[in-house]
C-alpha positions in Angstrom: -4.5 -20.4 -7.5 -1.2 -22.3 -7.0 0.6 -19.1 -6.0 -2.1 -18.2 -3.4 -2.0 -21.7 -2.0 1.7 -21.7 -1.7 1.7 -18.3 0.1 -0.6 -19.8 2.6 1.6 -22.9 3.1 -0.9 -25.2 1.6 -0.8 -27.6 -1.4 -3.4 -29.3 -3.6 -4.4 -32.9 -3.2 -5.1 -34.8 -6.4 -7.2 -37.9 -7.1 -6.1 -40.8 -9.3 -7.0 -38.8 -12.4 -4.9 -35.8 -11.4 -7.9 -33.7 -10.5 -7.5 -31.3 -7.5 -10.1 -32.5 -4.9 -8.7 -31.2 -1.7 -5.9 -29.2 0.0 -3.5 -29.9 2.9 -0.9 -28.2 4.9 2.7 -28.2 3.7 4.8 -29.5 6.7 6.5 -26.5 8.4 9.9 -28.1 8.0 9.4 -28.5 4.3 7.9 -25.0 3.9 10.7 -23.4 5.8 9.0 -20.0 6.3 6.0 -18.3 7.8 2.6 -18.8 6.3 1.7 -15.6 4.4 -1.7 -14.0 4.8 -3.6 -13.1 1.6 -6.8 -11.5 0.3 -8.2 -12.5 -3.0 -10.3 -10.4 -5.4 -12.2 -12.7 -7.8 -13.5 -11.7 -11.1 -17.2 -12.3 -11.9 -16.5 -14.9 -14.5 -14.1 -16.9 -12.4 -16.7 -16.8 -9.5 -19.4 -18.2 -11.8 -17.2 -20.9 -13.4 -15.0 -22.1 -10.6 -16.8 -21.8 -7.3 -15.3 -25.1 -6.1 -11.9 -23.6 -6.4 -12.9 -20.6 -4.2 -14.2 -23.1 -1.6 -10.8 -24.8 -1.6 -9.1 -21.5 -1.2 -11.2 -20.7 1.9 -10.5 -24.2 3.3 -6.8 -23.4 2.7 -7.1 -20.2 4.7 -8.8 -22.0 7.6 -6.1 -24.8 7.6 -3.3 -22.2 7.6 -5.0 -20.1 10.3 -5.4 -23.1 12.7 -2.0 -24.6 12.0 0.4 -24.9 15.0 3.9 -23.9 14.2 6.7 -23.5 16.8 9.3 -22.4 14.3 7.6 -19.6 12.4 5.1 -16.9 13.0 1.6 -17.8 11.6 0.7 -14.6 9.8 -2.7 -16.1 8.7 -3.7 -16.6 12.3 -2.5 -13.2 13.2 -4.5 -11.8 10.3 -7.7 -13.5 11.6 -7.2 -11.9 15.0 -6.6 -8.5 13.5 -9.7 -8.8 11.2 -11.9 -10.0 14.1 -10.8 -7.0 16.2 -11.4 -4.6 13.4 -14.9 -5.9 12.8 -15.8 -5.8 16.5 -14.6 -2.2 16.6 -16.8 -1.5 13.6 -19.9 -2.7 15.5 -20.1 -6.4 14.4 -21.0 -8.9 17.1 -18.1 -10.9 18.5 -19.6 -14.2 17.3 -20.2 -12.9 13.8 -16.7 -11.2 13.7 -15.1 -14.6 14.7 -16.9 -16.3 11.8 -16.0 -13.6 9.3 -12.3 -13.5 10.3 -11.6 -16.3 7.8 -13.1 -14.4 4.9 -10.4 -13.6 2.3 -12.2 -14.0 -1.0 -14.2 -11.0 -2.3 -16.0 -10.0 -5.5 -18.8 -7.9 -6.9 -22.0 -7.5 -5.0 -25.2 -9.1 -6.3 -23.3 -11.1 -9.0 -22.0 -8.1 -10.8 -19.1 -8.5 -13.3 -17.6 -5.0 -13.2 -16.4 -2.9 -10.3 -18.9 -0.1 -11.0 -16.0 2.3 -10.7 -14.4 2.5 -14.1 -16.7 5.2 -15.4 -16.2 7.1 -12.1 -12.4 6.8 -12.5 -12.5 8.2 -16.0 -14.9 11.0 -15.1 -12.6 13.5 -13.5 -15.4 15.7 -12.4 -17.0 13.0 -10.4 -14.2 12.5 -7.8 -11.9 14.9 -5.9 -9.6 12.3 -4.4 -8.8 8.6 -4.5 -10.8 8.2 -1.3 -14.0 8.7 -3.4 -12.9 5.9 -5.7 -11.7 3.6 -2.9 -15.0 3.8 -0.9 -17.1 3.0 -4.0 -14.8 0.1 -4.9 -14.9 -1.5 -1.5 -18.7 -1.2 -1.4 -19.2 -2.7 -4.9 -16.5 -5.4 -4.6 -17.0 -6.3 -0.9 -19.2 -9.4 -1.2 -17.8 -12.7 0.2 -17.5 -15.7 -2.2 -15.6 -18.3 -0.2 -18.2 -20.9 0.8 -21.6 -22.0 -0.2 -23.5 -21.1 2.9 -22.4 -17.4 2.9 -22.1 -17.1 -0.9 -22.4 -13.4 -1.9 -22.7 -12.2 1.7 -22.1 -8.5 2.2 -21.3 -6.7 5.4 -20.1 -3.1 5.5 -16.5 -2.9 6.5 -15.8 -6.6 5.8 -13.4 -6.1 2.9 -11.8 -3.1 4.6 -11.0 -5.2 7.7 -9.5 -7.9 5.5 -7.2 -5.4 3.7 -5.7 -4.0 6.9 -1.9 -4.5 6.9 -1.7 -5.3 3.2 1.7 -4.6 1.7 1.7 -6.1 -1.7 -0.7 -6.2 -4.7 -0.3 -9.0 -7.3 -2.1 -9.6 -10.6 -1.6 -12.8 -12.6 -0.6 -12.5 -16.3 -0.2 -15.5 -18.5 -0.5 -14.3 -22.1 0.5 -11.5 -24.5 -3.0 -10.5 -25.6 -3.3 -7.7 -23.0 -1.2 -5.4 -20.9 -1.6 -2.8 -18.2 -2.1 -0.1 -20.8 -4.0 -1.9 -23.5 -6.8 -3.3 -21.4 -9.1 -1.1 -19.3 -10.0 -3.8 -16.8 -6.5 -3.9 -15.4 -6.7 -0.4 -14.0 -10.4 -1.0 -13.2 -9.7 -4.0 -10.9 -6.0 -3.7 -10.0 -6.1 0.1 -9.8 -9.3 0.0 -7.9 -7.9 -2.4 -5.4 -4.8 -0.2 -5.1 -7.0 2.8 -4.0 -8.8 0.6 -1.5 -5.6 -0.7 0.1 -4.2 2.9 0.2 -7.4 4.1 1.9 -7.2 1.4 4.5 -3.4 1.3 5.2 -2.4 4.9 4.3 0.1 3.9 1.7 0.3 2.4 -1.8 1.1 -1.3 -1.8 4.0 -2.6 -3.8 2.4 -3.7 -7.1 3.5 -6.6 -9.3 2.4 -8.8 -12.2 2.9 -12.5 -11.5 4.2 -13.0 -15.1 3.5 -16.6 -16.2 3.8 -15.9 -20.0 7.0 -17.9 -20.2 6.5 -21.1 -18.2 10.2 -21.7 -18.3 11.0 -18.3 -16.9 8.1 -17.2 -14.6 8.9 -14.0 -12.6 7.5 -11.2 -10.6 7.5 -8.0 -12.6 7.0 -4.6 -11.0 3.8 -2.9 -12.3 5.7 0.3 -13.1 8.2 -1.7 -15.2 5.4 -3.5 -17.0 3.7 -0.1 -17.9 7.0 1.4 -19.1 7.9 -1.7 -21.2 4.5 -1.8 -22.8 4.5 1.9 -23.6 7.9 1.8 -25.2 7.0 -1.3 -27.2 3.6 0.0 -28.4 2.3 3.6 -28.5 5.8 5.2 -28.4 7.4 2.8 -30.8 7.5 4.1 -34.4 7.5 0.5 -35.8 4.3 -0.3 -33.8 2.7 3.0 -34.9 3.5 2.2 -38.6 1.8 -1.2 -38.3 -1.2 0.4 -36.6 -1.5 2.9 -39.5 -2.1 0.0 -41.9 -5.5 -0.4 -40.1 -8.4 2.0 -40.2 -10.8 3.5 -37.6 -10.3 0.7 -35.1 -6.5 1.2 -35.1 -7.0 4.9 -34.2 -9.6 3.9 -31.6 -7.1 1.6 -29.9 -4.6 4.4 -29.5 -7.4 6.6 -28.0 -8.2 3.7 -25.6 -4.7 3.4 -24.4 -4.6 7.1 -23.8 -7.8 6.8 -21.8 -6.3 3.9 -19.8 -3.3 6.1 -18.9 -5.8 8.5 -17.3 -7.3 5.5 -15.4 -4.0 4.7 -13.9 -3.5 8.4 -13.0 -6.7 8.1 -11.1 -5.7 5.0 -9.2 -1.9 4.7 -9.1 -0.4 8.1 -10.2 3.2 7.1 -9.9 2.9 4.9 -12.9 2.2 7.7 -15.4 4.7 10.6 -15.0 5.1 13.9 -16.9 7.6 12.2 -19.2 5.0 9.8 -20.5 2.4 12.6 -21.1 5.0 14.7 -22.9 6.0 11.7 -25.0 2.3 11.2 -25.9 2.0 14.8 -26.8 5.2 14.8 -28.9 4.2 11.6 -30.7 0.6 12.2 -31.5 0.2 16.0 -31.5 3.5 17.1 -32.8 4.2 13.9 -34.8 7.9 14.0 -33.9 8.6 10.7 -35.8 7.1 12.3 -39.0 4.8 9.3 -39.6 1.7 11.3 -40.3 0.0 9.7 -37.3 -2.0 12.8 -36.3 -3.4 13.1 -39.8 -4.1 9.4 -39.9 -6.2 9.5 -36.7 -7.9 12.7 -37.9 -8.8 11.1 -41.2 -9.8 7.6 -40.0 -11.5 8.4 -36.7 -12.0 12.1 -35.7 -13.8 11.0 -32.5 -10.7 9.3 -31.3 -8.6 12.4 -31.8 -11.2 14.3 -29.8 -10.8 11.7 -27.0 -7.0 11.9 -27.1 -6.9 15.7 -26.8 -9.7 15.7 -24.2 -7.8 13.1 -22.0 -4.6 15.1 -22.1 -6.5 18.3 -21.2 -8.2 16.6 -18.3 -4.9 15.4 -17.1 -3.7 19.0 -17.0 -6.9 20.2 -15.3 -6.6 17.6 -12.6 -2.9 18.4 -12.0 -1.8 15.0 -13.2 0.4 16.4 -15.9 2.3 19.7 -15.6 2.0 20.6 -19.2 3.4 23.9 -20.5 1.2 26.8 -21.4 2.0 26.3 -25.0 1.0 22.6 -24.8 -2.3 23.4 -23.2 -3.1 26.1 -25.6 -2.3 23.9 -28.6 -4.4 21.0 -27.2 -7.4 23.3 -26.5 -7.2 24.8 -30.0 -6.8 21.4 -31.6 -9.8 19.9 -29.6 -12.0 22.9 -30.5 -11.1 22.5 -34.2 -12.1 18.8 -34.1 -15.4 19.7 -32.4 -16.0 22.4 -34.9 -15.2 20.1 -37.8 -17.0 16.9 -36.7 -19.4 18.2 -34.0 -19.1 17.3 -30.3 -19.1 13.5 -30.0 -21.7 12.4 -27.5 -19.9 9.3 -26.2 -16.5 11.0 -26.0 -14.3 11.4 -22.9 -15.5 15.0 -22.4 -19.1 14.6 -23.3 -20.5 14.8 -19.7 -17.6 16.5 -18.0 -18.7 20.1 -17.6 -15.7 21.0 -15.6 -13.4 19.9 -18.4 -15.6 21.7 -21.0 -15.4 24.9 -19.0 -11.6 24.4 -18.6 -11.2 24.0 -22.4 -13.4 27.0 -23.1 -11.2 29.1 -20.7 -8.1 28.2 -22.7 -9.6 29.5 -26.0 -10.0 33.1 -27.3 -13.4 34.5 -26.5 -14.9 34.1 -30.0 -13.7 30.4 -30.3 -15.0 29.7 -26.8 -18.5 30.8 -27.8 -18.3 28.5 -30.9 -17.1 25.6 -28.8 -19.9 26.0 -26.3 -22.4 26.3 -29.1 -21.3 22.9 -30.5 -21.5 21.4 -27.0 -25.1 22.6 -26.8 -26.0 21.0 -30.1 -24.6 17.7 -28.7 -26.6 18.0 -25.5 -29.9 18.7 -27.3 -29.2 16.3 -30.1 -30.5 18.8 -32.5 -28.0 18.4 -35.2 -25.8 15.9 -37.0 -22.4 17.0 -38.2 -21.6 15.5 -41.6 -18.3 16.0 -43.4 -19.2 15.0 -47.0 -15.8 15.8 -48.4 -14.1 13.1 -46.4 -17.2 10.9 -46.2 -17.4 11.0 -42.4 -20.5 11.0 -40.3 -20.3 11.9 -36.6 -23.6 12.0 -34.8 -25.2 11.6 -31.4 -26.0 8.1 -30.5 -28.5 7.2 -27.8 -27.4 4.4 -25.6 -29.8 2.7 -23.3 -28.8 1.5 -19.8 -28.5 -2.1 -20.9 -26.1 -1.2 -23.7 -24.1 0.9 -21.2 -23.4 -2.0 -18.9 -19.7 -2.9 -18.4 -18.5 -5.4 -21.0 -17.3 -8.7 -19.7 -13.6 -8.9 -18.9 -11.4 -10.9 -21.2 -10.4 -14.4 -20.3 -6.8 -13.4 -20.2 -7.5 -11.2 -17.2 -9.4 -13.9 -15.4 -8.4 -17.5 -15.0 -7.0 -19.3 -17.2 -5.5 -15.9 -16.4 -6.2 -15.6 -12.8 -7.5 -13.8 -9.8 -6.4 -10.6 -8.3 -4.7 -11.1 -5.0 -3.5 -8.7 -2.4 -0.8 -10.5 -0.4 -0.6 -9.6 3.2 2.6 -9.8 5.3 5.1 -10.6 2.5 7.2 -7.5 3.1 7.1 -8.1 6.8 8.5 -11.6 6.3 11.3 -10.4 4.1 12.2 -7.6 6.5 12.3 -10.1 9.4 14.4 -12.5 7.3 16.9 -9.7 6.5 17.1 -8.7 10.1 17.7 -12.2 11.3 20.5 -12.6 8.7 
């Protein structure tokens, strides 16, 4: 919140007990720069617990937009004008467009806590381009939550208008309990917002973590750097893998989840996950290049997770995300088929409802193996059998999940606030460019 206020050129006002009760403009001479326009994406939990803070942020936007400044351009005011024009062009009445031009805080429609797009992002057969994801995201996350009167208001095109001219995307991070790869909600929210901005502006915004983990050394970290650092420190780190192998099925499941999250980033911000990362994943967990026995460990402890890992990598090749070699694809297809044959097709796995992926895998197998593979898939779809491996004491069976159970789990506090809000900062790059030009 403090970062958002400071971008706007506004500061908190505290009462005698130190509680924030209001906001006020920072004098232009003291601020020494233009007021920077912002858009804020709030999580559902923060929306529910801290509505008063969202009201203060809206007041801050209004103060900044109406401020008179002879020394610097008022980018918040310019943003209001651009939003109003965009809404009028979209068919909104001039009066309503003027009222909505101050709207900068958006969240899930009808009180939802998830974006409603994570499953879509991970279902490669459900989208052909990022445009599909972006439009769904803007629809689901386009409700206004900035004042009490219009709380939860939704108007088609409202979020799209607010995102026009967005250059930078920032996500707050203040603890080590999660990272861009380890928590699915990061690609769900930040990645989803990235697709929305790209759809509106025609280009990816620069993406950063506002890293508050060390209060004595707070910094802005590029998202690509954060992903690379986390990958090298965890899933590609032999020491980390050895520690994980001290666990059981849940440890294997965490590796599968990170692999799935890599695919989520491919769907929303492809530049983050390159061929080198996919090749490293293949070499580490399929070829076991560190000779740790990691492939056998996952196979023994959680065969379903190994199914997921191979399915994710195969879907990445099918979608053109990873330019794998013919040998890699063949090995993965054979390995995946072997797991399905041994344990049965797992009904909640990454490939369970993706017929395009299933056909792709079958097409990479010899004819007789392809028939066996399709037969196992049919058993999963009809729920007619349970596959039981009595030798290893494993059971892998179809599990029926009702709609209530399938609802998105609540995001972790670390992603929210105490951990924050997702903010797309508008105009920051423009300011820096102007500053460099003036210098």
